[in-house]
All heavy atoms as TSV, in Angstrom:
chain	resi	resn	atom	element	x	y	z
A	1	MET	N	N	11.763	19.216	6.348
A	1	MET	CA	C	11.130	19.010	5.043
A	1	MET	C	C	12.144	18.236	4.177
A	1	MET	O	O	13.322	18.541	4.167
A	1	MET	CB	C	10.909	20.436	4.463
A	1	MET	CG	C	10.176	20.415	3.169
A	1	MET	SD	S	8.431	20.189	3.539
A	1	MET	CE	C	7.779	20.144	1.932
A	2	LEU	N	N	11.618	17.316	3.457
A	2	LEU	CA	C	12.466	16.493	2.574
A	2	LEU	C	C	12.358	17.041	1.164
A	2	LEU	O	O	11.286	17.107	0.576
A	2	LEU	CB	C	11.981	15.023	2.553
A	2	LEU	CG	C	12.052	14.302	3.890
A	2	LEU	CD1	C	11.371	12.934	3.755
A	2	LEU	CD2	C	13.499	14.095	4.283
A	3	GLU	N	N	13.507	17.452	0.643
A	3	GLU	CA	C	13.546	17.973	-0.743
A	3	GLU	C	C	13.467	16.797	-1.699
A	3	GLU	O	O	14.067	15.733	-1.462
A	3	GLU	CB	C	14.779	18.780	-0.971
A	3	GLU	CG	C	14.767	20.075	-0.180
A	3	GLU	CD	C	15.988	20.968	-0.468
A	3	GLU	OE1	O	16.528	20.829	-1.538
A	3	GLU	OE2	O	16.354	21.737	0.413
A	4	GLY	N	N	12.775	16.993	-2.778
A	4	GLY	CA	C	12.710	15.926	-3.808
A	4	GLY	C	C	11.766	14.792	-3.498
A	4	GLY	O	O	11.773	13.763	-4.151
A	5	VAL	N	N	10.941	14.952	-2.425
A	5	VAL	CA	C	9.987	13.910	-2.015
A	5	VAL	C	C	8.591	14.450	-2.206
A	5	VAL	O	O	8.277	15.529	-1.777
A	5	VAL	CB	C	10.180	13.521	-0.569
A	5	VAL	CG1	C	9.146	12.536	-0.118
A	5	VAL	CG2	C	11.580	12.863	-0.381
A	6	ASP	N	N	7.786	13.704	-2.898
A	6	ASP	CA	C	6.369	14.016	-3.088
A	6	ASP	C	C	5.558	12.899	-2.499
A	6	ASP	O	O	5.576	11.753	-2.984
A	6	ASP	CB	C	6.064	14.207	-4.587
A	6	ASP	CG	C	4.591	14.526	-4.804
A	6	ASP	OD1	O	3.914	15.057	-3.912
A	6	ASP	OD2	O	4.121	14.337	-5.971
A	7	ILE	N	N	4.873	13.135	-1.391
A	7	ILE	CA	C	4.037	12.093	-0.806
A	7	ILE	C	C	2.757	12.074	-1.581
A	7	ILE	O	O	1.904	12.988	-1.545
A	7	ILE	CB	C	3.797	12.392	0.725
A	7	ILE	CG1	C	5.081	12.376	1.479
A	7	ILE	CG2	C	2.785	11.400	1.295
A	7	ILE	CD1	C	4.990	12.748	2.942
A	8	ALA	N	N	2.612	10.983	-2.366
A	8	ALA	CA	C	1.473	10.870	-3.299
A	8	ALA	C	C	0.170	10.497	-2.537
A	8	ALA	O	O	-0.891	10.953	-2.892
A	8	ALA	CB	C	1.795	9.823	-4.340
A	9	PHE	N	N	0.319	9.696	-1.476
A	9	PHE	CA	C	-0.838	9.252	-0.799
A	9	PHE	C	C	-0.390	8.738	0.567
A	9	PHE	O	O	0.550	7.998	0.667
A	9	PHE	CB	C	-1.556	8.235	-1.659
A	9	PHE	CG	C	-2.124	6.995	-1.050
A	9	PHE	CD1	C	-3.086	7.017	-0.076
A	9	PHE	CD2	C	-1.703	5.762	-1.541
A	9	PHE	CE1	C	-3.580	5.831	0.434
A	9	PHE	CE2	C	-2.199	4.593	-1.048
A	9	PHE	CZ	C	-3.194	4.629	-0.051
A	10	TRP	N	N	-1.077	9.203	1.589
A	10	TRP	CA	C	-0.785	8.861	2.979
A	10	TRP	C	C	-2.141	8.637	3.637
A	10	TRP	O	O	-2.764	9.602	4.045
A	10	TRP	CB	C	0.050	9.956	3.651
A	10	TRP	CG	C	0.511	9.658	5.035
A	10	TRP	CD1	C	0.243	8.574	5.815
A	10	TRP	CD2	C	1.383	10.524	5.820
A	10	TRP	NE1	N	0.869	8.688	7.046
A	10	TRP	CE2	C	1.558	9.850	7.073
A	10	TRP	CE3	C	1.949	11.712	5.586
A	10	TRP	CZ2	C	2.322	10.428	8.067
A	10	TRP	CZ3	C	2.749	12.270	6.588
A	10	TRP	CH2	C	2.930	11.596	7.764
A	11	ALA	N	N	-2.515	7.385	3.711
A	11	ALA	CA	C	-3.928	7.100	4.156
A	11	ALA	C	C	-4.265	7.681	5.465
A	11	ALA	O	O	-5.375	8.184	5.639
A	11	ALA	CB	C	-4.130	5.597	4.130
A	12	THR	N	N	-3.350	7.681	6.432
A	12	THR	CA	C	-3.696	8.218	7.738
A	12	THR	C	C	-3.887	9.752	7.722
A	12	THR	O	O	-4.502	10.274	8.634
A	12	THR	CB	C	-2.653	7.851	8.783
A	12	THR	OG1	O	-1.380	8.358	8.383
A	12	THR	CG2	C	-2.580	6.353	8.961
A	13	GLU	N	N	-3.320	10.413	6.765
A	13	GLU	CA	C	-3.419	11.838	6.630
A	13	GLU	C	C	-4.509	12.337	5.651
A	13	GLU	O	O	-5.128	13.337	5.862
A	13	GLU	CB	C	-2.066	12.459	6.279
A	13	GLU	CG	C	-1.018	12.377	7.347
A	13	GLU	CD	C	-1.428	13.077	8.624
A	13	GLU	OE1	O	-1.991	14.189	8.573
A	13	GLU	OE2	O	-1.253	12.503	9.711
A	14	SER	N	N	-4.637	11.605	4.540
A	14	SER	CA	C	-5.523	12.093	3.502
A	14	SER	C	C	-6.778	11.295	3.347
A	14	SER	O	O	-7.568	11.611	2.472
A	14	SER	CB	C	-4.729	12.108	2.174
A	14	SER	OG	O	-4.379	10.778	1.867
A	15	GLY	N	N	-6.957	10.299	4.131
A	15	GLY	CA	C	-8.157	9.401	3.944
A	15	GLY	C	C	-7.798	8.393	2.944
A	15	GLY	O	O	-6.877	8.520	2.112
A	16	ASP	N	N	-8.494	7.258	2.981
A	16	ASP	CA	C	-8.218	6.150	2.059
A	16	ASP	C	C	-8.600	6.520	0.629
A	16	ASP	O	O	-9.602	7.157	0.389
A	16	ASP	CB	C	-8.957	4.918	2.477
A	16	ASP	CG	C	-8.417	4.277	3.722
A	16	ASP	OD1	O	-7.231	4.477	4.045
A	16	ASP	OD2	O	-9.156	3.587	4.381
A	17	LEU	N	N	-7.764	6.114	-0.300
A	17	LEU	CA	C	-8.075	6.248	-1.707
A	17	LEU	C	C	-8.769	4.943	-2.126
A	17	LEU	O	O	-8.467	3.906	-1.614
A	17	LEU	CB	C	-6.794	6.390	-2.522
A	17	LEU	CG	C	-5.994	7.668	-2.301
A	17	LEU	CD1	C	-4.739	7.679	-3.166
A	17	LEU	CD2	C	-6.819	8.894	-2.593
A	18	THR	N	N	-9.585	5.028	-3.098
A	18	THR	CA	C	-10.230	3.849	-3.629
A	18	THR	C	C	-9.350	3.169	-4.636
A	18	THR	O	O	-8.336	3.736	-5.077
A	18	THR	CB	C	-11.583	4.250	-4.398
A	18	THR	OG1	O	-11.198	4.978	-5.587
A	18	THR	CG2	C	-12.470	5.068	-3.484
A	19	SER	N	N	-9.677	1.993	-4.960
A	19	SER	CA	C	-8.874	1.220	-5.931
A	19	SER	C	C	-8.874	1.952	-7.279
A	19	SER	O	O	-7.853	1.933	-7.992
A	19	SER	CB	C	-9.394	-0.207	-6.112
A	19	SER	OG	O	-9.182	-0.932	-4.933
A	20	ASP	N	N	-10.006	2.611	-7.617
A	20	ASP	CA	C	-10.020	3.408	-8.841
A	20	ASP	C	C	-9.062	4.573	-8.814
A	20	ASP	O	O	-8.387	4.894	-9.810
A	20	ASP	CB	C	-11.423	3.925	-9.100
A	20	ASP	CG	C	-12.435	2.830	-9.499
A	20	ASP	OD1	O	-11.959	1.791	-10.008
A	20	ASP	OD2	O	-13.628	3.015	-9.325
A	21	ASP	N	N	-8.934	5.190	-7.642
A	21	ASP	CA	C	-7.935	6.294	-7.439
A	21	ASP	C	C	-6.541	5.769	-7.654
A	21	ASP	O	O	-5.736	6.369	-8.341
A	21	ASP	CB	C	-8.093	6.923	-6.058
A	21	ASP	CG	C	-9.372	7.592	-5.846
A	21	ASP	OD1	O	-9.990	8.166	-6.788
A	21	ASP	OD2	O	-9.823	7.675	-4.672
A	22	ILE	N	N	-6.254	4.666	-7.041
A	22	ILE	CA	C	-4.922	4.063	-7.100
A	22	ILE	C	C	-4.575	3.642	-8.528
A	22	ILE	O	O	-3.488	3.806	-9.034
A	22	ILE	CB	C	-4.776	2.891	-6.145
A	22	ILE	CG1	C	-4.890	3.383	-4.680
A	22	ILE	CG2	C	-3.429	2.161	-6.359
A	22	ILE	CD1	C	-5.125	2.267	-3.675
A	23	ALA	N	N	-5.589	3.114	-9.253
A	23	ALA	CA	C	-5.419	2.705	-10.666
A	23	ALA	C	C	-4.958	3.841	-11.506
A	23	ALA	O	O	-4.328	3.647	-12.540
A	23	ALA	CB	C	-6.689	2.033	-11.178
A	24	GLY	N	N	-5.310	5.067	-11.133
A	24	GLY	CA	C	-4.903	6.258	-11.907
A	24	GLY	C	C	-3.461	6.586	-11.833
A	24	GLY	O	O	-2.932	7.340	-12.645
A	25	PHE	N	N	-2.710	6.026	-10.849
A	25	PHE	CA	C	-1.267	6.239	-10.755
A	25	PHE	C	C	-0.581	5.452	-11.855
A	25	PHE	O	O	-1.064	4.415	-12.317
A	25	PHE	CB	C	-0.678	5.804	-9.439
A	25	PHE	CG	C	-0.992	6.656	-8.267
A	25	PHE	CD1	C	-1.917	6.232	-7.324
A	25	PHE	CD2	C	-0.403	7.887	-8.095
A	25	PHE	CE1	C	-2.224	7.015	-6.186
A	25	PHE	CE2	C	-0.700	8.677	-6.984
A	25	PHE	CZ	C	-1.605	8.199	-6.046
A	26	ASP	N	N	0.532	5.999	-12.404
A	26	ASP	CA	C	1.278	5.306	-13.408
A	26	ASP	C	C	1.864	4.032	-12.843
A	26	ASP	O	O	2.240	3.991	-11.691
A	26	ASP	CB	C	2.446	6.152	-13.958
A	26	ASP	CG	C	1.980	7.372	-14.728
A	26	ASP	OD1	O	0.844	7.307	-15.298
A	26	ASP	OD2	O	2.721	8.376	-14.762
A	27	ASP	N	N	1.931	2.938	-13.628
A	27	ASP	CA	C	2.652	1.714	-13.210
A	27	ASP	C	C	4.089	2.121	-12.927
A	27	ASP	O	O	4.723	2.810	-13.720
A	27	ASP	CB	C	2.623	0.667	-14.250
A	27	ASP	CG	C	1.200	-0.010	-14.340
A	27	ASP	OD1	O	0.330	0.323	-13.518
A	27	ASP	OD2	O	1.033	-0.891	-15.188
A	28	LYS	N	N	4.637	1.670	-11.768
A	28	LYS	CA	C	5.988	1.968	-11.285
A	28	LYS	C	C	6.197	3.503	-11.106
A	28	LYS	O	O	7.317	4.017	-11.047
A	28	LYS	CB	C	7.073	1.419	-12.223
A	28	LYS	CG	C	6.960	-0.076	-12.449
A	28	LYS	CD	C	7.140	-0.816	-11.144
A	28	LYS	CE	C	7.076	-2.313	-11.420
A	28	LYS	NZ	N	6.780	-3.098	-10.231
A	29	GLY	N	N	5.052	4.244	-10.963
A	29	GLY	CA	C	5.143	5.688	-10.760
A	29	GLY	C	C	5.432	6.083	-9.329
A	29	GLY	O	O	5.720	7.240	-9.046
A	30	ILE	N	N	5.318	5.123	-8.428
A	30	ILE	CA	C	5.604	5.413	-7.014
A	30	ILE	C	C	6.955	4.795	-6.699
A	30	ILE	O	O	7.189	3.633	-6.948
A	30	ILE	CB	C	4.540	4.787	-6.079
A	30	ILE	CG1	C	3.154	5.345	-6.367
A	30	ILE	CG2	C	4.900	4.944	-4.622
A	30	ILE	CD1	C	1.997	4.659	-5.676
A	31	ASP	N	N	7.907	5.617	-6.264
A	31	ASP	CA	C	9.269	5.092	-5.997
A	31	ASP	C	C	9.311	4.122	-4.829
A	31	ASP	O	O	9.894	3.041	-4.945
A	31	ASP	CB	C	10.235	6.259	-5.715
A	31	ASP	CG	C	10.553	7.082	-7.015
A	31	ASP	OD1	O	10.600	6.437	-8.063
A	31	ASP	OD2	O	10.656	8.254	-6.912
A	32	VAL	N	N	8.694	4.527	-3.683
A	32	VAL	CA	C	8.678	3.653	-2.510
A	32	VAL	C	C	7.263	3.642	-1.909
A	32	VAL	O	O	6.686	4.731	-1.674
A	32	VAL	CB	C	9.645	4.167	-1.411
A	32	VAL	CG1	C	9.597	3.313	-0.214
A	32	VAL	CG2	C	11.079	4.215	-1.971
A	33	LEU	N	N	6.739	2.447	-1.743
A	33	LEU	CA	C	5.438	2.308	-1.103
A	33	LEU	C	C	5.673	1.654	0.271
A	33	LEU	O	O	6.346	0.607	0.358
A	33	LEU	CB	C	4.568	1.373	-1.961
A	33	LEU	CG	C	3.273	0.930	-1.295
A	33	LEU	CD1	C	2.226	2.058	-1.396
A	33	LEU	CD2	C	2.745	-0.349	-1.902
A	34	ILE	N	N	5.182	2.271	1.277
A	34	ILE	CA	C	5.304	1.728	2.635
A	34	ILE	C	C	3.918	1.139	2.969
A	34	ILE	O	O	2.959	1.863	3.065
A	34	ILE	CB	C	5.730	2.783	3.652
A	34	ILE	CG1	C	7.073	3.331	3.260
A	34	ILE	CG2	C	5.779	2.184	5.057
A	34	ILE	CD1	C	7.507	4.531	4.085
A	35	TYR	N	N	3.910	-0.213	3.055
A	35	TYR	CA	C	2.627	-0.880	3.237
A	35	TYR	C	C	2.513	-1.268	4.740
A	35	TYR	O	O	3.352	-1.977	5.271
A	35	TYR	CB	C	2.550	-2.143	2.347
A	35	TYR	CG	C	1.181	-2.705	2.272
A	35	TYR	CD1	C	0.310	-2.400	1.233
A	35	TYR	CD2	C	0.687	-3.557	3.278
A	35	TYR	CE1	C	-0.965	-2.911	1.180
A	35	TYR	CE2	C	-0.610	-4.069	3.215
A	35	TYR	CZ	C	-1.423	-3.723	2.165
A	35	TYR	OH	O	-2.699	-4.215	2.099
A	36	ALA	N	N	1.439	-0.839	5.362
A	36	ALA	CA	C	1.184	-1.152	6.747
A	36	ALA	C	C	-0.188	-1.846	6.837
A	36	ALA	O	O	-1.097	-1.501	6.137
A	36	ALA	CB	C	1.225	0.073	7.619
A	37	GLY	N	N	-0.295	-2.807	7.677
A	37	GLY	CA	C	-1.571	-3.479	7.871
A	37	GLY	C	C	-1.577	-4.842	7.202
A	37	GLY	O	O	-0.754	-5.131	6.298
A	38	PRO	N	N	-2.555	-5.672	7.559
A	38	PRO	CA	C	-2.581	-7.044	6.988
A	38	PRO	C	C	-3.234	-7.099	5.660
A	38	PRO	O	O	-3.983	-6.184	5.260
A	38	PRO	CB	C	-3.445	-7.756	8.004
A	38	PRO	CG	C	-4.393	-6.778	8.565
A	38	PRO	CD	C	-3.569	-5.467	8.598
A	39	VAL	N	N	-2.979	-8.121	4.922
A	39	VAL	CA	C	-3.693	-8.425	3.671
A	39	VAL	C	C	-4.599	-9.662	4.046
A	39	VAL	O	O	-4.078	-10.712	4.337
A	39	VAL	CB	C	-2.711	-8.827	2.554
A	39	VAL	CG1	C	-3.485	-9.307	1.323
A	39	VAL	CG2	C	-1.778	-7.655	2.229
A	40	HIS	N	N	-5.878	-9.406	4.024
A	40	HIS	CA	C	-6.819	-10.497	4.357
A	40	HIS	C	C	-8.048	-10.371	3.465
A	40	HIS	O	O	-8.587	-9.279	3.287
A	40	HIS	CB	C	-7.215	-10.446	5.835
A	40	HIS	CG	C	-7.766	-9.169	6.263
A	40	HIS	ND1	N	-9.110	-8.854	6.243
A	40	HIS	CD2	C	-7.202	-8.029	6.726
A	40	HIS	CE1	C	-9.315	-7.626	6.648
A	40	HIS	NE2	N	-8.184	-7.097	6.962
A	41	GLY	N	N	-8.408	-11.429	2.853
A	41	GLY	CA	C	-9.592	-11.406	2.009
A	41	GLY	C	C	-9.216	-10.958	0.589
A	41	GLY	O	O	-8.151	-10.417	0.332
A	42	LYS	N	N	-10.126	-11.259	-0.344
A	42	LYS	CA	C	-9.877	-10.991	-1.747
A	42	LYS	C	C	-9.701	-9.499	-2.036
A	42	LYS	O	O	-8.836	-9.080	-2.790
A	42	LYS	CB	C	-11.009	-11.555	-2.601
A	42	LYS	CG	C	-10.751	-11.369	-4.128
A	42	LYS	CD	C	-11.854	-12.041	-4.915
A	42	LYS	CE	C	-11.682	-11.864	-6.379
A	42	LYS	NZ	N	-10.840	-10.871	-6.929
A	43	ASP	N	N	-10.529	-8.674	-1.430
A	43	ASP	CA	C	-10.468	-7.228	-1.694
A	43	ASP	C	C	-9.152	-6.599	-1.324
A	43	ASP	O	O	-8.548	-5.877	-2.091
A	43	ASP	CB	C	-11.619	-6.445	-0.950
A	43	ASP	CG	C	-13.005	-6.761	-1.586
A	43	ASP	OD1	O	-13.046	-7.207	-2.779
A	43	ASP	OD2	O	-13.960	-6.516	-0.879
A	44	SER	N	N	-8.633	-6.938	-0.149
A	44	SER	CA	C	-7.367	-6.338	0.300
A	44	SER	C	C	-6.215	-6.985	-0.476
A	44	SER	O	O	-5.239	-6.313	-0.711
A	44	SER	CB	C	-7.138	-6.463	1.818
A	44	SER	OG	O	-7.078	-7.779	2.217
A	45	LEU	N	N	-6.317	-8.242	-0.889
A	45	LEU	CA	C	-5.320	-8.863	-1.701
A	45	LEU	C	C	-5.227	-8.183	-3.069
A	45	LEU	O	O	-4.171	-7.849	-3.592
A	45	LEU	CB	C	-5.560	-10.354	-1.846
A	45	LEU	CG	C	-4.551	-11.113	-2.765
A	45	LEU	CD1	C	-3.130	-11.008	-2.188
A	45	LEU	CD2	C	-4.985	-12.550	-2.883
A	46	ASP	N	N	-6.365	-7.942	-3.686
A	46	ASP	CA	C	-6.436	-7.254	-4.974
A	46	ASP	C	C	-5.809	-5.816	-4.878
A	46	ASP	O	O	-5.054	-5.396	-5.750
A	46	ASP	CB	C	-7.845	-7.162	-5.521
A	46	ASP	CG	C	-8.424	-8.518	-5.953
A	46	ASP	OD1	O	-7.628	-9.442	-6.112
A	46	ASP	OD2	O	-9.656	-8.579	-6.112
A	47	ARG	N	N	-6.118	-5.148	-3.823
A	47	ARG	CA	C	-5.591	-3.787	-3.575
A	47	ARG	C	C	-4.098	-3.821	-3.383
A	47	ARG	O	O	-3.388	-3.001	-3.904
A	47	ARG	CB	C	-6.320	-3.199	-2.383
A	47	ARG	CG	C	-5.927	-1.764	-2.081
A	47	ARG	CD	C	-6.745	-1.242	-0.851
A	47	ARG	NE	N	-6.323	0.048	-0.484
A	47	ARG	CZ	C	-6.991	1.138	-0.714
A	47	ARG	NH1	N	-8.103	1.092	-1.414
A	47	ARG	NH2	N	-6.541	2.307	-0.327
A	48	ALA	N	N	-3.618	-4.764	-2.611
A	48	ALA	CA	C	-2.169	-4.911	-2.397
A	48	ALA	C	C	-1.448	-5.220	-3.712
A	48	ALA	O	O	-0.373	-4.642	-3.992
A	48	ALA	CB	C	-1.890	-6.008	-1.384
A	49	LYS	N	N	-2.010	-6.068	-4.547
A	49	LYS	CA	C	-1.401	-6.361	-5.816
A	49	LYS	C	C	-1.414	-5.128	-6.753
A	49	LYS	O	O	-0.459	-4.866	-7.493
A	49	LYS	CB	C	-2.157	-7.515	-6.521
A	49	LYS	CG	C	-1.874	-8.868	-5.886
A	49	LYS	CD	C	-2.621	-9.959	-6.582
A	49	LYS	CE	C	-2.283	-11.337	-6.008
A	49	LYS	NZ	N	-3.021	-12.428	-6.674
A	50	LEU	N	N	-2.509	-4.341	-6.732
A	50	LEU	CA	C	-2.568	-3.107	-7.473
A	50	LEU	C	C	-1.518	-2.113	-7.010
A	50	LEU	O	O	-0.766	-1.551	-7.821
A	50	LEU	CB	C	-3.944	-2.504	-7.351
A	50	LEU	CG	C	-4.167	-1.148	-8.004
A	50	LEU	CD1	C	-3.969	-1.216	-9.531
A	50	LEU	CD2	C	-5.567	-0.610	-7.703
A	51	LEU	N	N	-1.377	-1.939	-5.662
A	51	LEU	CA	C	-0.357	-1.072	-5.153
A	51	LEU	C	C	1.030	-1.557	-5.545
A	51	LEU	O	O	1.904	-0.742	-5.900
A	51	LEU	CB	C	-0.481	-0.991	-3.629
A	51	LEU	CG	C	-1.650	-0.176	-3.115
A	51	LEU	CD1	C	-1.902	-0.416	-1.673
A	51	LEU	CD2	C	-1.361	1.303	-3.344
A	52	ARG	N	N	1.245	-2.853	-5.539
A	52	ARG	CA	C	2.597	-3.373	-5.901
A	52	ARG	C	C	2.922	-3.069	-7.327
A	52	ARG	O	O	4.019	-2.709	-7.652
A	52	ARG	CB	C	2.604	-4.925	-5.688
A	52	ARG	CG	C	3.934	-5.567	-6.083
A	52	ARG	CD	C	5.026	-5.023	-5.210
A	52	ARG	NE	N	6.353	-5.349	-5.685
A	52	ARG	CZ	C	7.176	-4.504	-6.291
A	52	ARG	NH1	N	6.870	-3.239	-6.500
A	52	ARG	NH2	N	8.363	-4.927	-6.664
A	53	ARG	N	N	1.878	-3.138	-8.219
A	53	ARG	CA	C	2.156	-2.810	-9.621
A	53	ARG	C	C	2.497	-1.346	-9.797
A	53	ARG	O	O	3.231	-0.982	-10.738
A	53	ARG	CB	C	0.883	-3.163	-10.415
A	53	ARG	CG	C	1.123	-3.106	-11.899
A	53	ARG	CD	C	-0.031	-3.618	-12.741
A	53	ARG	NE	N	-1.133	-2.670	-12.759
A	53	ARG	CZ	C	-2.360	-2.916	-12.446
A	53	ARG	NH1	N	-2.725	-4.154	-12.057
A	53	ARG	NH2	N	-3.317	-1.963	-12.490
A	54	LYS	N	N	2.018	-0.490	-8.925
A	54	LYS	CA	C	2.223	0.948	-9.057
A	54	LYS	C	C	3.554	1.406	-8.442
A	54	LYS	O	O	3.990	2.525	-8.636
A	54	LYS	CB	C	1.087	1.696	-8.383
A	54	LYS	CG	C	-0.277	1.438	-8.964
A	54	LYS	CD	C	-0.309	1.759	-10.458
A	54	LYS	CE	C	-1.669	1.408	-11.058
A	54	LYS	NZ	N	-1.699	1.820	-12.490
A	55	ALA	N	N	4.229	0.532	-7.668
A	55	ALA	CA	C	5.439	0.923	-6.937
A	55	ALA	C	C	6.683	0.209	-7.419
A	55	ALA	O	O	6.620	-0.934	-7.807
A	55	ALA	CB	C	5.243	0.612	-5.443
A	56	LYS	N	N	7.780	0.962	-7.403
A	56	LYS	CA	C	9.075	0.369	-7.788
A	56	LYS	C	C	9.607	-0.493	-6.642
A	56	LYS	O	O	10.223	-1.540	-6.845
A	56	LYS	CB	C	10.111	1.488	-8.147
A	56	LYS	CG	C	9.761	2.235	-9.335
A	56	LYS	CD	C	10.731	3.392	-9.523
A	56	LYS	CE	C	10.333	4.253	-10.693
A	56	LYS	NZ	N	11.075	5.489	-10.770
A	57	ARG	N	N	9.414	-0.029	-5.402
A	57	ARG	CA	C	9.839	-0.756	-4.184
A	57	ARG	C	C	8.778	-0.734	-3.177
A	57	ARG	O	O	8.038	0.211	-3.040
A	57	ARG	CB	C	11.085	-0.052	-3.602
A	57	ARG	CG	C	12.321	-0.113	-4.482
A	57	ARG	CD	C	13.356	0.828	-3.929
A	57	ARG	NE	N	14.247	1.263	-4.985
A	57	ARG	CZ	C	14.038	2.327	-5.762
A	57	ARG	NH1	N	12.998	3.056	-5.667
A	57	ARG	NH2	N	14.962	2.649	-6.726
A	58	VAL	N	N	8.648	-1.814	-2.424
A	58	VAL	CA	C	7.631	-1.939	-1.345
A	58	VAL	C	C	8.350	-2.267	-0.096
A	58	VAL	O	O	9.177	-3.145	0.022
A	58	VAL	CB	C	6.590	-3.052	-1.697
A	58	VAL	CG1	C	5.621	-3.205	-0.523
A	58	VAL	CG2	C	5.848	-2.709	-2.966
A	59	VAL	N	N	7.978	-1.538	0.999
A	59	VAL	CA	C	8.444	-1.780	2.320
A	59	VAL	C	C	7.251	-2.246	3.147
A	59	VAL	O	O	6.244	-1.554	3.248
A	59	VAL	CB	C	9.037	-0.513	2.964
A	59	VAL	CG1	C	9.430	-0.787	4.428
A	59	VAL	CG2	C	10.256	-0.025	2.150
A	60	ALA	N	N	7.350	-3.470	3.686
A	60	ALA	CA	C	6.305	-3.981	4.574
A	60	ALA	C	C	6.635	-3.443	5.971
A	60	ALA	O	O	7.612	-3.835	6.587
A	60	ALA	CB	C	6.267	-5.512	4.554
A	61	TYR	N	N	5.774	-2.611	6.507
A	61	TYR	CA	C	6.001	-1.935	7.767
A	61	TYR	C	C	5.105	-2.568	8.834
A	61	TYR	O	O	3.917	-2.490	8.766
A	61	TYR	CB	C	5.714	-0.425	7.659
A	61	TYR	CG	C	5.981	0.344	8.906
A	61	TYR	CD1	C	7.210	0.689	9.329
A	61	TYR	CD2	C	4.870	0.732	9.701
A	61	TYR	CE1	C	7.407	1.369	10.511
A	61	TYR	CE2	C	5.057	1.435	10.851
A	61	TYR	CZ	C	6.348	1.757	11.267
A	61	TYR	OH	O	6.538	2.430	12.406
A	62	GLY	N	N	5.741	-3.192	9.820
A	62	GLY	CA	C	5.024	-3.763	10.918
A	62	GLY	C	C	4.733	-5.254	10.764
A	62	GLY	O	O	4.839	-5.804	9.676
A	63	ALA	N	N	4.402	-5.865	11.877
A	63	ALA	CA	C	4.182	-7.299	11.889
A	63	ALA	C	C	3.008	-7.735	11.020
A	63	ALA	O	O	3.007	-8.776	10.408
A	63	ALA	CB	C	3.963	-7.780	13.330
A	64	CYS	N	N	1.950	-6.921	10.964
A	64	CYS	CA	C	0.790	-7.261	10.170
A	64	CYS	C	C	1.186	-7.314	8.668
A	64	CYS	O	O	0.791	-8.233	7.976
A	64	CYS	CB	C	-0.364	-6.325	10.409
A	64	CYS	SG	S	-1.133	-6.561	12.021
A	65	ALA	N	N	1.816	-6.293	8.173
A	65	ALA	CA	C	2.210	-6.225	6.784
A	65	ALA	C	C	3.278	-7.333	6.477
A	65	ALA	O	O	3.238	-7.903	5.372
A	65	ALA	CB	C	2.784	-4.861	6.454
A	66	HIS	N	N	4.147	-7.573	7.381
A	66	HIS	CA	C	5.232	-8.561	7.118
A	66	HIS	C	C	4.782	-10.002	7.281
A	66	HIS	O	O	5.079	-10.816	6.461
A	66	HIS	CB	C	6.382	-8.267	8.119
A	66	HIS	CG	C	7.511	-9.191	8.023
A	66	HIS	ND1	N	8.765	-8.825	8.356
A	66	HIS	CD2	C	7.610	-10.469	7.729
A	66	HIS	CE1	C	9.626	-9.827	8.194
A	66	HIS	NE2	N	8.878	-10.864	7.829
A	67	LEU	N	N	4.073	-10.265	8.390
A	67	LEU	CA	C	3.703	-11.658	8.691
A	67	LEU	C	C	2.199	-11.970	8.758
A	67	LEU	O	O	1.820	-13.092	8.934
A	67	LEU	CB	C	4.326	-12.063	10.059
A	67	LEU	CG	C	5.830	-11.903	10.195
A	67	LEU	CD1	C	6.296	-12.061	11.585
A	67	LEU	CD2	C	6.488	-12.967	9.292
A	68	GLY	N	N	1.423	-10.917	8.594
A	68	GLY	CA	C	-0.054	-11.115	8.629
A	68	GLY	C	C	-0.666	-10.720	9.928
A	68	GLY	O	O	-1.853	-10.439	10.006
A	69	GLY	N	N	0.047	-10.788	11.024
A	69	GLY	CA	C	-0.497	-10.429	12.354
A	69	GLY	C	C	-1.698	-11.301	12.690
A	69	GLY	O	O	-1.898	-12.339	12.074
A	70	LEU	N	N	-2.446	-10.871	13.659
A	70	LEU	CA	C	-3.651	-11.624	14.035
A	70	LEU	C	C	-4.666	-11.742	12.928
A	70	LEU	O	O	-5.325	-12.747	12.695
A	70	LEU	CB	C	-4.285	-10.997	15.282
A	70	LEU	CG	C	-3.464	-11.135	16.599
A	70	LEU	CD1	C	-4.135	-10.384	17.716
A	70	LEU	CD2	C	-3.250	-12.564	16.965
A	71	CYS	N	N	-4.819	-10.658	12.168
A	71	CYS	CA	C	-5.783	-10.691	11.079
A	71	CYS	C	C	-5.372	-11.664	9.998
A	71	CYS	O	O	-6.236	-12.201	9.286
A	71	CYS	CB	C	-5.935	-9.250	10.461
A	71	CYS	SG	S	-6.672	-8.061	11.578
A	72	GLY	N	N	-4.094	-11.897	9.862
A	72	GLY	CA	C	-3.645	-12.868	8.902
A	72	GLY	C	C	-4.068	-14.262	9.146
A	72	GLY	O	O	-4.083	-15.139	8.300
A	73	LEU	N	N	-4.470	-14.564	10.422
A	73	LEU	CA	C	-4.962	-15.910	10.784
A	73	LEU	C	C	-6.324	-16.224	10.157
A	73	LEU	O	O	-6.704	-17.375	10.092
A	73	LEU	CB	C	-5.025	-16.024	12.298
A	73	LEU	CG	C	-3.715	-15.969	13.073
A	73	LEU	CD1	C	-3.957	-15.959	14.568
A	73	LEU	CD2	C	-2.797	-17.092	12.683
A	74	THR	N	N	-7.012	-15.187	9.671
A	74	THR	CA	C	-8.301	-15.410	9.035
A	74	THR	C	C	-8.209	-15.966	7.649
A	74	THR	O	O	-9.168	-16.451	7.067
A	74	THR	CB	C	-9.126	-14.060	9.001
A	74	THR	OG1	O	-8.470	-13.136	8.132
A	74	THR	CG2	C	-9.362	-13.534	10.370
A	75	ASN	N	N	-7.025	-15.927	7.077
A	75	ASN	CA	C	-6.820	-16.412	5.696
A	75	ASN	C	C	-6.857	-17.942	5.626
A	75	ASN	O	O	-6.214	-18.647	6.117
A	75	ASN	CB	C	-5.530	-15.879	5.088
A	75	ASN	CG	C	-5.599	-14.379	4.832
A	75	ASN	OD1	O	-6.689	-13.870	4.682
A	75	ASN	ND2	N	-4.490	-13.707	4.797
C-alpha cells in the first residue's frame, strides 16, 4: 500500500471516465498522470489535452503513448 497516494482514476480498473467526468477534476489537481495508448483522431486528441490540463506531470507509458504506435499511423 502506498501512503499518501490517491488513485483518482484508473481506466483498466474503474472503467473509462467521460470527458465530462474528467472536466470535473481541478486544473493541475492530478499530481502524476500516466498516459497509455495512442492519440488518434480529434476526440482522443481533445481528451489528451484535457487530461494534460488536469495534471501537473504526464508520463507517456508505452510505445503507443510515446510514439503513436501502429494506431498513430492513421493520423
